[in-house]
N, C-alpha and C positions, 0 to 999 in steps of 0.2 A: 518360711521363716528361717532366717540365717542362724546357723549354729554358733556364729561368732558374736551374736547378741549377748550383751552382759545382762544377766538377770538382776532384777531389783529385789526379788523375794527368793530366799532359799527356804524350802520346806525342810525342817530338821529331820535327821535320821534317828528315829526313836525306837528304843526298846528292842524286843525281838519280834519282828513282823508288824509292829504298829505302823511304822513307815512302810506300808505295803507297796507292791508294784502298782496296784490300782490307784492309790493315793498319789504316788510319784507321777504316774501317767497323766492323771487329771491336771496336776499342777504344771507339768511340762507342756501339755497341750495348750495351756493358757499363757505360754510365753515366759514362764519363770523356771526355776531350777527345782524339779522334783527329785527327791532323794529317797532311796530305799535303805533300810537298815541291813547291813551285811553281817550282823551278829547271829551266829548259830543257824545260818540258812541251810546247812547240810542236814541238820536235824529236822528243821521245819519242812524242807522239801520231802524228805522221806515220809514224814507223817502226813503230808498232803496227799502223796501218792497212795498211802495206805488207806486213806479215807475218801479218796476221790474228790478232794477239795480243789476247786478251780480246774477241774479235770481237762476241759477242752483247751484252756489257755496253757496249762502246764504241758500237755501233750504236744501242742504246736511248738512250744519252745524246745522240748526234748527232741523233736524231729528235726529242728534246725541246728542242733549241736553238731560240730564237724566230725566227731569220732563216734559213730553209731554203735560200735561194739561195746563201748562203755555204757551207752544208754540201754542196750539189751541186758547187760549185767545188773544195772540199777533197777530196771523194771522187773527183772526176774526176782530180785531179792526183796523188793518193797511193795510190789503190786498186791492188792487185797487178796487174801487167801480164801479159798472156799472151805477151809478146815473149820470145824466147830470152834468158836472162840471161848466157849465155856471154860472157866478156871484159867484164863490167860490174861496177861496185861493188855490194856487197850492198844498199845503200840509195841511193835518189835523193837528191840534194842538197836541203837545206832552206835558205831564205834566211838570211843571217847578220844578227844584230841590229845596227842602227845607230840613231842618234838619231831620224832621220826614217824610220819604218818603211815598207816597201813595203806595198801593199794586201794582197798575198798573206800576208805574215808577220803583219800586224796581225790579219787574220781568223783565221789559224791560232792565234795566241797567245790571243786571246779565247776561241775555241772550245775550245782545249786545256784551259784552266783551268776553263771551264764543265764540260767532260766529266769532268775529274778530281774536281771537287767533287760533281758530280751522281752519279757512280758511288759515291762514298763515303757520300752521304746517302740513296741510294735504299733505300726499303723500311723506314725507321725514322725516329724523330724525335730522335735523339741529336745531340750537338754535334760539328761538324766544323770544323777550322781549316786554314789554308794558311800555310806558312812560306816567306818570301822572304828573299833576301840584299840588304841595302842596297847592297853593293858592285856588284851586278849591276843597274844602274839602268835601262838602256834598255827592258827588257821590263816595268817595274813597273806603269805605268798600264794597259796592256791586260790584263796578268795579273790585276790587282786587279778590273778591271771584269768580266772573265769569271767570276771567283770569286763576285763579288757577284750577277751574273745567276743563278747556281746556288744562291744562298741561303747562302753560307758564313757561319758563325757567328763565327769569330775569324780575325784576321790576326796573324801573329807575324813579327817582322823583327829581325834582328841583323846582324852583320858590318859594322858602321858605326854611324852615328848617325841613326836614322830620324826626324828631328825634324818633318818636314812630313807624315808619314803620317796623323795624325788629321784634318788639314784636307783631305787628298786623299780620304780615305774619306767625309768629309762631302759633298764635291763629287760624287764618282762615284756615291754612293748616291742622290743627288738628280738624277742624269742631267745634270749640268752639265759644260761644257767645263772641262778640268783641265790644269794644267801642273805640271811638276816640274823644278827646275834640275838640270842634269847637270854633274858635275865634269869639268873639262877639265885635263889634266895640265899642271902648271907655268904655268897661266894666272894672271894677276893679278886676275881677277874683275871687270874693268871692263866686259866684255861678256858678260853671262850668256846661256848657251845652255839652252834649255828642250826637254824632251820634252813633247809635246802629245797630248791625247786628247779627242775630241769624241764623246760618245754619240750625239748627233743625227746627225752626219756618218756615224758607223759604221752606224747603222740604215738609212741610205739611204732616208729618207722613211717608213719603217714606224713603227708605234706603239711608243713607249718603255714598257717595263713599270714598274710600281711596284716599288721595291727597298728592301731592309732594310739598314741600315748595320751591318756587323759590328763587334764589339769589337776593340780593338787592344791586343796585348801586346808591348811593346818588350823585346827581349833585351839586357840590359846586364851590365856586369861590375863596376860600382861604384855606391855610393850617390850621389856627386856627379853622375854622369851621369843617374841616375834622377830626381834632384831637378831637374836642368836641363830634362829632357824634360817633367816634370810642370808646369813653369812657362812652357812655350813659348808664344809668341804664336800658334802654329799649333794649339793645343789640346793637352790632356794625353792620354797613353795611358790605357787603362782598367785597366792593371796592368802588371806586369813579370815577366819571367823573368830571374832573377839567375844568371848562368852562371859557373862556376868554370873555371880554365884546364885542368882535367883532362877537360873535356867533349870529345867528338869533333868532327870537322869543323874549321872555323876558330875560332881562339881570339883573344881580345883580346891585343895585345902587352903585355909587362910595362911598367909605368909607370917612367919614367926611362930612363936609358941601358941599351941592350940588352946583357946579359951572357949568355954561353953556358956550359953545363956542359962537363965533359970529353968528353961524348958529342955535343956540338954542339947541345944543346937549350936553349931560353930558360930563364933562371932567374927564377922569380917570388919576390918578397920581401914584406916587411911592408906596403909601399905597395899591394900587390895584394890584401890581405885585405879582405873585405867588412865594412862596418859595418852589421850587421843591424838594430840599433836605429834607425839613421838611415833605413834603408829603410822600417822599420815606421812611423816618424813621418810619412812622406809621406802615409799614410792610404789607399793604394790596394792592392788585392790583389797579392800577389807569390808567385812559385814559385821554388824553388831547383833548380838544375840543375848537372850535372857531378859525378859521384861519388855521386849519390843513388839508386843502384840497389838498395836493400834496404829492408826494412820498418823496420829500426832508423834508417836515414837519413830515412825518411819521417816517423817520430815526431819525430826531432830537428828536422826542418824546421818541422813544425807547432808545436813548442815554442818555436821562434824567431819565431813569428808568421806564418809562411807559410801560404797556403791549401793548399799541397800541393807536389808536386815535378814537374819535367819529367824524363823518362827517355828516352834515345835508344838507347844501345848495346844494352841488353837486348832492345829491340824490333827492332833492326837484324838480329839473327840468328835471329828467330823464324820460324815457317813462313809467316806471312802477309806478311812483308816482301818488297820487290821485288828483293832481291839474288838473283842467279842461284843456283839451288839447289845445284849441285855446289860452287860457290865457298863458299857459306855452310857447307856440310858440311865442306869442307876446313879452314876456319878453326876450327870447333868441335873437330875432331879435333886440330888443332895446339894449341889451348888445353889439351886433355887431356894433351898431351905436354909442356906447359910452354913451347911455342913461340908464335909469333904476337905478338911484342912490338909494342907501340904506341910510336911515336916522334913527339915534337913537332918537326916539321921547320920551321925558320924560313925556308927558302928555297923549298920545294916549290910553294906557291901563287903564281900570278902576281899575286894581290892584294897581296902583301907581308905578309899576316897569317900568323902561325904556323898550321900545319895538321897535324892528327894523321894519321899514316900507319901502317897495319898492315904490318909486315914479313913478308909471306907469299910463298912461292915462286910463280913464274910470274905475278907481278904487278909493276906499277911501284912497289910498295912496297920492292922491292929495288933499291938505287942502281945496281948494275951492270946490271940489266935496263933501268931507266929511261934510263940514259945511251946505250943502244944504239938507243933509239927514234928513228926519223927524224923530225925536227921538221916539223910541219905544223899550220897553224892554219886549219881549215875549218869550225869550229863557232862560235867567236868570242864566247862569252858572257862571258868574263873579259877581253876586250880593253878597254883604256882609250882614251878620246878624247883627242886632242891637236890643237893648232893648227899647221897647216903654215905654211911661210914665206909663202905667198900669202894666209894668213888663213882658208883653208878648214879644215874639220874632217877629220882622218884618224883611223885606229884602229891600235893596236899592242898586242902582248902579249909580255912577256918570255919566254914559252915558245914563241914562234914561231921560225922559222929566224933564227939570230943576225944574219946579215947584213941581213935584212929589218928587224929591230928597230932596229939601229944606223942604218940608212939613214933611218929615220923619226924620228931624234933621240933614240932610247933609249940608255941607257948600257950599255956592254958588260958591266960588272960585275953589272947587274941581271938578266942572262940566266943566271948561274951557278946550277946546281941547280934551275932551274925545271922543272916538270912540267906536261904538258897535262892539267889536271883535267877539262876538258870531255869529251874523248874517253875518258879513263880512267874517269870516273864513269859515263858512259853504258854503257861496256863492263861495268861491275860489275853492271848490271841485265840483262846478256845481250843488249844491243842495240848492241854495238860494230861499227864499220864494218870491212868486209873489202874492200880495194881491188883493182882489176883488176890492179895491179902485184904482187900477192901479199902485200902487207903487211896486217897485221891488228892492230887496236887491242886491247890487253889491259887488264884492270882495274887500278884503284888503289882500295884499300879504306881507308876512314877509320872510326875507332872511338875511343871514349874510353878512359881508363885502366882503366875498369871491365871491359874485355874479359876480363880474367883471371877475372872472377867469373861469367861467363855460365853456367857449369856448374851453378850453384845452381838454375837453372830446369829442368834435366833431371830427369825422374822416373827412378827406378831402372830400368835396362835399356833406356832410350830413347836415341835418337841425335839427336832434335830436340825442340823444345818450341813451344808456341803463345803467342799474345799473351795468352790467358786465363791461362796458367800464370804469365806475368810479373805480371799484375794480382793474381793470387792471392797470390803471394809478397810483392809490394810492400805490399799492404794487410794482410797478416798473417792473413787469414781466407779461408774458402771464399767464392767469389763469391755463393753463395746467401744468405750471412749479411749481406753488405754492400749488396745491391741492394734 
């Protein structure tokens, strides 16, 4: 199968670990673009090692990493201990991301992204991508380098304006020292703060490998943004994923003044409609996403000039996804009963972006349950950087303990309704922390409005479905006919 083949279906990069290596590999082997989630993979790799999850596959990938001294350090630190676990947390702590990464976290982040891509690509020559959030900036450079080391074919990025990523990919794939400006809350921009990554320094004197530059697909919500990115001084994306506000995860906020419906959800209007003709005139491949989970929508997209569609929700609940199995099954059963409503919550995400939440029992998707959670910020991926009174950089999150956030200069009103997505999304894949004080993190599930249609992928008499079932329905044919 040629790697130059243009995919028709992009499997979306969802949550923390929901777009797993196993899901991406399955989709990739069927001739489409399988995508892994690159969010918090340093954390999830460490926890997998601690509990021997996917042990054989992880060890194979670790053994393939070019700098084995780093692998020895990671194995030494995170391998399961024979010590008595009584009165200890389920998982050892992993360093929290900051602008200047510690050596331990830098190595773990590069290795984790390498491992995830390597596992997804192992044993076939299909296309594999990695999805990152622009809002989660501090891990970006080491994450990209780790993925490039493993031969990732595509990088996808949204939840912000990823204007510098083409130049960053040029630099990292040439093993050049690379910098990325980091947003500092309420800063006037007179003193730019950079995240920095040096492949030469990282390699500690060992030989640098020749690398392939992956293609870059920017996730956008409008033609003006796509045009702006295509004309950037930092280089143009290789294409776009044009995402509608009914997609899962983070959504772009409505253009203009925020207005809420009777149920407290953002109202999208005429200004948020996409000008497909203007997108097409840019002259780059594009994919439509958000509500395109059917063959009819696939045909509609191609008729609008798109190369295909990106689909997330349908894949999120298939057998190969990284969602914890019993939770996945509970949601499918809830959909059968007409339950499991998806709500666009304007407050839940600490990023300030609207975030889709599935209202399912025993999860933080239920407001009353979420409000009972004791606030703690011990993972820190969605913290924002801010400048302290003394000029140094600090970190804060509106989902952390309220008093802590306010002491750091945050506004009290910004804490209302915020939920800890870091811990909740990790719990959704079954790797939630259980603390020695008896508290346990519970899941928060995100999905697009298409959740109500996932039953179309179930064959008669079955209670689950596979990624191949999704592809078969989306393409309107048996897989044997289209490959």
